N, C-alpha and C positions, 0 to 999 in steps of 0.2 A: 485598208491597209496603209501603212506609211511609208510615202516615197522615197525617203530618208532610211529606210533600213535595204542592208543589200546582203547577198549570202555568197560563200564564195566555196565552193566543194573546193578539196581537191583529192583529185585521181591521176594522179603518174606514177604509182608504183607498179612494179610489174609482179606482186603475190608469190613470190616462188614457193613457198613453203604448200600452198595448192597445189603443187605439179603434183599432176601430168595435167589435169584440169585447167589449171592456170597457166600460161606461158607468156615468155615475152612478147607474142602477136595477140594474145586477147588475157587479159589480169584477170585476176579476183573480180576487180570493182564492173566487169564486165560480165558476168557470169551469176545466175540462178544457184548461189551456194548451196543454199536450202531447200530448192526444189518447192520454190513458195509461189512460181509463176512471173516473177520480176527478178530482173540483175539487181544488186546491189546498191549500183548510183542510180538505177531506176527508182527502189525505195527512198533514196536519199532526198533525190530532186522532188519527189510528190511529197515528202514529208515538209519541205520547206516551202514549198506555194502555196501552202496553207496558212500560211504567217507573211510573207512577203511576196510582193510584187513578182510577177513569173519573169517580164525581163530586165528584175535585179537580181537575179540569181546567174554567178557566173562560174565558169569551170575551168580550174588549171589541169593543166595534163600534158603528159612530153606530145611534141608535135605528132606523132606518129600515132598517136588515139583521137586526133583531130575527128578524122572520119566516124569511129565507133561512138564517139560522145556525139555529134550529128544524126548518125543513127537512131540510137538509142535515146536520145533524149528528144528528139524534134527540132532542134533549136537552129535556125534559118539566121541567125544574125551570128553573123562571123567575130562580132565585137566581143561578145560575150565567152567566147572560148579564148582561153590564152594557151597555145600550143609552146609548151617551154622549149627551146632547140637544144639544150643539155640539161642533163640531171646534176642539180645544186642543191638539194635536200632543199627545208621547208623555209628556212630564213628568206634565199632571195625571193625564191617564186610568191612568199606572201607579202614582200616589200614590194615588188613588183606591182600585182593586185593590189595593192594601197594606194600606190603612189599613182596607177590608173584611177582610180575609184576616188580619189582625191580633185584628180582636175577635169572629171566631168560633175562630183558633185563634193563640195567642199564641205558639207553637215552631214556624210555619208555617215553614218554608224554600221558596223557590219559584223557577221559571223562568219567565221573560219572553221570547216569541218570538213575530216574525212570523208570520202564516198563510199566507203567498204566498210562501215562498222551497223552492228545491229543494233538497232530500239526497238523494245517490244514494246511500252506501252508510251504510243504516239503521242497522247492526249496530257500525258504528264510531261514529255519530253518539250513539248511545245509551249507549255507553258512557260517551263524555267527557261526557254530560248525568249520567250515573250518579256521574262523578269530583267534577263541579262540586256537586252537589248534597251529598256527601259534604264538599266542602270547606267551603261554605257554612255548614250545618249546624254545625260546629266551627269556624269562624273567623267575627269579625265584620269581613266584609269583602264588597267587592263585585266579584263575580265576573264579565267579560265574554268570549266566545268567541272569538278571533282567528284569523283564517282564513289558512294560508300561501299565501302570493301563488304564484300559478303563472305571470305574466305584469307588467308594470309598466302595471296599468290604471288607467286617469284618472278611472273613473265611480264606483270607493269609496272611501273615507276609508278613513284608516289609523292603527294603535295603535302608539307604538313601544315595545317593553320593554324592561326592564333587566334585572340580571344578580341581584338580588334573587330568593330564593324565598319563596313563605309558609309559616312554619314548618309543618313536618310534612306539606308537600303540595308536594313539590320540582317537580312538572308545571308549577305556577302563578307566573308571574314579574308582579312589579312593574311598573305601567305608568307611564312615563316620562311620556307624551304622546298626545292625540289632535290628529291633522291632518285638514285637508278636504283634498275632491278634488283632487289634484296635480294637475300638467303633467305632460308627458310623460317629461321631461328629469328631474323630482323623485323622480316614481313609478319611475322607471330608477334614479335613485341609492338610494332604499327598497331594490328590490330587489335590489339588488347588497348590500348594508350588511347583510342577515338579520337585522335588528331591528325589522322593521315588518311588521305584518300585516293584512290587509282586516278593518274592522270588520264585524259582521254584526249587530250591534243587537241579540244575544240576550245575555242575563243570567241571573245565578244567584244571590241572596241570601239571609239569614232575614230577618225582618220590621222585626226588632230594631235591624240594621245600616243600612237602607234607612230608617228611619223616623227613625233618629240623624241621620243624613246629609240627610236631609230638611230634620229642622230648623236642622241647622246652617248651608244653604247657600240653602235658599229656607223661610224660616220662615212669611213672607206666604201662600205656596202651601199648605205644611202647614196652617195656622191653619185655613184654609178648609175643611179634610178632618176635622180636630179637633173641629171644629162639629158634626160628623155622630154623634160618640161616642155610643153607645148607639139609634142609628138603624140599621147596617148590620144585612143580614140578618133585618130587620123591615119588616111594612108600610108604618112611615113611611119606609124609604128612597129609594123615588123621588118620594116631595114634595121631601125634602132637596136628591137629585140634578137634579132639575130647576129648584131656587131656586138652590143654591150654586155648582152645578158651569159654569154659564156666564160667573160671575165670574173664572175661572183665568186668569191670565197664559196666552198662547200662546206654549210654549218646550216645545224639546225634552228628553227627558231627558241626553242628552249635555251640551247646554250648562246645564240646570239641577244637575247633580251630578256626572256622570264627568268631567267636564273638572275640577273643583274638587277631589274629594276626595281625599285621600291613602291611600283605603282598597281603591283599585282593584286588581285583580290581573286576568291573563291568560292564558287557557289558549291555547296556540297548538294549531290543530287541523285536521285536512283529511279530511271526511268527504266531499267531491265535492259544495262547496255554489256553489248560484248565486242572489242574487237575482230572477233572473228580470224584470229591471227595465225589457228594450224585448224588441222582434220579433227584434233582431238577438241576443241572450242568446236565446231559443228555435232562431232558425237555427243556434246554434254547438254548444246539445247535442243535437239530435235527428239521427234517424238520416238520412245523403241516400242520393239515388241514383247512379250512377256517373258524371253530370256536376252534381253537388254540389246537386241540389236536393231541398227537403223538403216533404214534403205533408204536408199534417195536414187531417182524419183520417186517411185513405188518398188511394192513387193511382186509384182505381177510376172518380172522377168527374175526371181532369185529362188532357189530352195535350198532349205537349209536343215541340215542331218546335226541334231548334236552339233550345235555351235552357237557363241553367245559371244554378248557384249564385243562383237563385230559393227564396223561401218562399211557400207559396202555401196559405192556411187559408180555406175557402169550406164551407158545407153540403156535408153529401151528396149532395143532390139537388139540388145547381147542376151545372151545367157549364162545365166552363173550359177553355179551347185556346189554348195561350202557344206562339207561333211568333218565333223571334230575340228572344228577351227575356233579357236577362241582368243580375244582380245586383239584380234587384227582388223588393219584396215585394207580394203579392197579396190583400187581405185583404177577407173580404166575410163582412156580419153588420148585420141589424137594419138591412135597407132603402139600405145604405150600401158603397160600395165605393172601398175604400183602397189605390192603386197609387205605389209608393211605391220611388225607388233606395234602398237598403239606406244605404249614408252616409250619407243625408240624417232617416234615422228621426230621432235627434235634434230635429227640427222638428216631430214628429209634434203635443207639446203647443199649441204656433201653429195648425197644422191644426186643431185641437179647438178652440181659442177661435174660429178664424175660421168653421168651421163651424156654432159657436152663434150667432154674427152672422146669417148667412147665410141658416141652413135653421132656426134656432130650438131652445130649450133640449132639445125633447125626441129629437133625435141627439146630444146626447151625454151 
């Protein structure tokens, strides 16, 4: 394995769309959402340690989840877990990680990846990551992975690719633009054109390239972390982090850098990806019985009568009987039961807000 290759796993989100299983105290990335025997972050970590030295895998998370990261991943080196003292979106946390790794290894090339995505074809995924690391190691560019769309999905942002190749790496195409989540008609046009890819939020670059672009397009943000030079990877780092990190602007890496930079290239990929953004996405990816029902973790504690296209996710010690129920989500966790039509699940965020008002913050 290449000692100059690193991975930074982003694990700071709260996963509110998976309420009540996912809560602020135990977010989605720390849960076995699909009933596969591993949490999402464990699956992500296990994939990456196949291609980079395990000691080169770092985790960005909220400070209150540091203990969960240690527990689930068995990381004993505190320097590899970055506990953000405040939620400031992806640009500040990525900028921080890149400055930290640059101070550790100026020749570092790294992958930035979410902790809570599903990858069905691991072998293909790792091959694409290896190819991206090689390209980024030898070119001062910013690489993003674009998923070849299988349908006109309105829940994803899109990447418009051009025809220009990256020199010596013809599979990588120059990015023309990033597009926000479209309405259905626009999404259909994107898919028909063949020039648009889903934005998976997976990035690969060398530290010199990203820090140069940070200085050009977000000099104020970059200045915050330049102030920490000499403190990274030392006993003074935490004090610096606590003092300076909360002063950062709340901004995504897409808005801050990717949509502005002229150095962005995309690798079109297809490795069975899902961001597992909703219960509906879990339903679509899970095995179903003859009536289209999904039962997680298994069917031993559920009896169904004339019920179809439902997803039931309850603890194994709970007994569930459904009769004449169709197209519903039934989820129970943490003394809370959610019963919701599948086609209304986009309203779960509002349900969570209402639950907080009526039942208290302990229930979200």
